[in-house]
C-alpha positions in Angstrom: -24.7 -22.3 14.7 -20.9 -21.9 14.3 -17.8 -22.5 16.5 -15.6 -19.4 16.9 -12.0 -19.2 18.1 -11.1 -15.7 19.1 -7.4 -15.0 19.6 -6.3 -11.9 21.5 -2.8 -11.1 20.3 -2.2 -8.1 22.4 1.1 -7.6 24.2 1.1 -5.3 27.3 3.1 -2.1 27.2 2.8 0.7 29.8 1.5 3.0 27.1 -0.8 0.3 25.5 -2.4 -1.8 28.2 -4.7 -3.7 25.9 -8.1 -2.4 27.1 -9.4 -1.7 23.6 -8.4 -5.1 22.2 -9.9 -6.8 25.3 -13.1 -4.8 24.9 -13.4 -5.8 21.3 -12.9 -9.5 22.3 -15.6 -9.2 25.0 -18.0 -7.5 22.6 -17.4 -10.2 20.0 -18.0 -12.9 22.6 -21.2 -11.2 23.9 -22.6 -10.7 20.3 -21.7 -14.2 19.1 -23.1 -16.0 22.2 -26.4 -13.9 21.8 -26.7 -15.4 18.3 -26.2 -19.0 19.6 -22.6 -19.5 18.5 -20.0 -21.4 20.6 -16.8 -19.6 21.6 -13.3 -20.6 22.6 -10.6 -18.0 23.3 -6.8 -17.7 23.5 -5.0 -14.7 24.9 -1.3 -14.4 24.4 -0.7 -13.1 28.0 -2.3 -16.2 29.5 -0.1 -18.6 27.6 -1.2 -21.7 25.6 -0.5 -25.3 24.9 0.3 -26.4 21.4 -2.1 -29.5 21.2 -5.0 -27.5 22.7 -4.5 -24.7 20.1 -4.4 -27.2 17.2 -7.6 -28.7 18.5 -9.2 -25.2 18.8 -8.3 -24.5 15.2 -9.8 -27.8 14.0 -12.9 -27.2 16.1 -13.5 -23.6 14.9 -15.6 -22.7 11.9 -14.4 -19.1 12.2 -11.2 -17.7 13.7 -11.2 -14.0 14.7 -7.7 -12.6 15.2 -7.9 -9.5 17.4 -4.6 -7.7 17.3 -2.9 -4.3 17.8 -0.6 -3.4 14.9 2.9 -3.1 16.2 5.6 -2.0 13.7 3.4 -2.9 10.8 2.5 -6.4 12.0 1.3 -8.5 14.9 3.0 -8.4 18.3 5.9 -10.7 18.8 4.1 -13.2 21.2 1.6 -13.9 18.4 4.4 -14.4 15.9 5.9 -16.9 18.3 2.5 -18.5 18.7 2.3 -18.9 14.9 5.8 -20.3 14.7 4.9 -22.9 17.3 1.3 -23.8 16.6 1.3 -23.5 12.8 4.6 -25.4 12.4 3.2 -28.2 14.6 0.0 -28.2 12.5 1.8 -29.0 9.3 1.5 -32.7 10.1 -2.1 -32.7 9.1 -4.0 -30.8 11.7 -3.8 -27.5 9.7 -2.2 -28.6 6.5 -0.5 -31.6 4.9 2.8 -29.9 4.2 2.9 -27.2 1.6 0.7 -28.8 -1.0 3.4 -29.8 -3.5 4.2 -33.3 -4.6 7.4 -35.0 -5.8 5.7 -35.4 -9.2 5.1 -31.6 -9.4 7.5 -29.9 -7.1 7.0 -26.5 -8.6 3.2 -26.4 -8.6 0.5 -25.7 -6.0 2.8 -24.3 -3.2 0.5 -23.5 -0.3 -2.4 -25.7 -1.4 -2.1 -28.3 1.3 -4.5 -26.8 3.8 -6.9 -29.0 5.6 -9.2 -26.3 7.0 -11.2 -25.7 3.8 -14.7 -24.3 4.4 -13.5 -22.4 7.5 -13.2 -18.7 7.6 -11.1 -16.1 9.4 -11.4 -12.4 10.2 -8.7 -9.9 11.1 -9.7 -7.2 13.6 -6.9 -4.7 14.1 -6.2 -1.6 16.1 -3.9 1.1 14.6 -2.2 4.2 15.9 -2.2 5.2 12.2 -5.2 7.3 11.0 -7.5 5.7 8.4 -6.4 8.5 6.0 -2.9 7.0 5.9 -4.2 4.2 3.8 -5.4 4.0 0.2 -3.9 7.4 -0.7 -0.9 7.4 -3.0 0.0 10.8 -1.7 0.5 9.6 1.9 4.1 9.0 2.8 4.3 5.7 4.5 1.7 3.3 2.9 1.9 4.9 -0.6 -1.7 4.1 -1.5 -1.6 0.6 0.0 -4.6 -0.7 2.0 -4.7 -2.4 5.4 -5.1 -5.7 3.7 -2.0 -5.0 1.6 -0.1 -4.4 4.8 -1.5 -7.6 6.2 -1.0 -9.7 3.1 1.4 -12.1 4.9 -1.2 -12.8 7.6 -3.8 -13.4 5.0 -1.5 -15.9 3.3 -0.9 -17.7 6.6 -4.6 -18.5 6.9 -4.9 -19.2 3.1 -2.0 -21.7 3.6 -4.5 -23.7 5.8 -7.3 -23.5 3.1 -9.3 -20.8 5.0 -11.3 -18.0 3.4 -11.2 -14.4 4.5 -14.0 -12.2 5.8 -13.8 -8.4 5.6 -11.1 -7.0 7.8 -12.2 -4.6 10.6 -9.9 -1.8 11.9 -9.9 0.8 14.5 -7.7 3.8 13.6 -5.8 6.5 15.4 -6.5 4.8 18.7 -3.7 6.6 20.6 -3.6 10.2 19.4 -7.2 10.7 18.2 -9.4 7.8 19.5 -13.1 7.5 18.7 -13.7 4.4 20.8 -17.5 4.7 21.1 -17.9 5.0 17.3 -15.3 2.2 16.8 -17.3 -0.2 19.1 -20.5 0.7 17.3 -18.8 0.0 13.9 -17.5 -3.3 15.2 -20.9 -4.5 16.3 -22.3 -3.6 12.9 -19.4 -5.5 11.3 -20.1 -8.6 13.4 -23.9 -8.3 12.8 -23.2 -8.1 9.0 -21.0 -11.2 8.9 -22.5 -13.3 11.7 
């Protein structure tokens, strides 16, 4: 069985209280425990301690990042979390620097990760409809995918040597929500991967 760290990156706003992201976290916990996996969680609103988070990352075989998409990225508390935890982890807990050496200073940038063999999964909630992605005729994303939008996040995990699992997304959650179907799709997604 595997060890899972589930991070809930939601930031509360009066118009977005975080119920869907919390429900997805709870569903993941319930599913994974039923399969015999061990779970640790971190929720931005509850705060965190740097050393404890580094230990959780080292303990986990799989990290699930559950996050709403705010202004084309993760909420600011999770960005602060990354700046604090991931910078502290550059001393060997998550990576040994950036992977370059003085002998080859222009080669292997980002290849210093110490979490090889570990995996991560992004689970995202969007106000945007699914149809806004992968269509070159759509105004904003111009044919780009969700993973194109989240390329920097994928690179953060790759920097630590981790491998990605298929991204999950709930779309149009504010103007045209299909929560029941989303939760069913999420369970299928978890069952397929874990």
